[in-house]
C-alpha positions in Angstrom: -7.2 3.5 43.7 -10.3 6.6 43.1 -12.0 6.3 39.1 -11.4 9.9 39.0 -10.8 9.8 34.9 -13.7 7.9 32.0 -11.9 4.5 30.8 -11.1 5.7 27.7 -8.7 4.2 25.7 -6.7 8.0 25.1 -4.8 6.3 21.8 -8.5 6.7 19.9 -8.9 9.8 20.7 -6.5 12.2 18.7 -5.7 11.5 14.8 -2.9 8.8 13.4 0.4 11.1 13.3 1.4 11.8 9.1 3.0 10.1 7.5 6.7 9.1 6.8 8.2 12.8 5.0 10.9 9.2 4.3 7.2 8.0 1.9 6.8 11.3 -0.3 8.9 11.6 -3.4 11.0 15.1 -3.8 12.7 14.1 -7.0 13.4 12.3 -9.9 10.4 10.6 -10.8 10.2 7.1 -12.7 10.9 6.9 -16.4 7.7 5.8 -18.3 7.8 2.0 -19.4 9.3 1.0 -22.9 6.7 -0.5 -25.4 8.7 -3.6 -24.9 8.0 -3.9 -21.2 4.4 -2.0 -21.6 3.5 -5.6 -24.3 5.5 -7.4 -22.2 3.3 -6.9 -19.2 -0.2 -6.6 -20.8 1.3 -10.1 -22.3 1.7 -11.8 -17.7 -1.6 -10.4 -17.3 -4.0 -12.0 -20.0 -1.9 -15.5 -18.6 -2.8 -14.5 -15.3 -6.5 -13.8 -15.9 -6.1 -17.2 -18.1 -4.0 -18.8 -15.3 -7.0 -20.9 -12.9 -6.0 -20.0 -10.0 -4.3 -22.1 -6.8 -4.0 -22.2 -3.3 -0.7 -21.6 -1.5 -0.1 -24.3 1.1 
């Protein structure tokens, strides 16, 4: 086989395709958290930061 083309991976020669349009949100905005939800999130975050990390088996 004649090697007239250089050994190049042409997949690397082009930029990535644009992200799927499904990734972009149009329409409804996310609802803000209630103060109770914010408090719960802060409590869970505080607990997670204090607890020693365990290894997943």
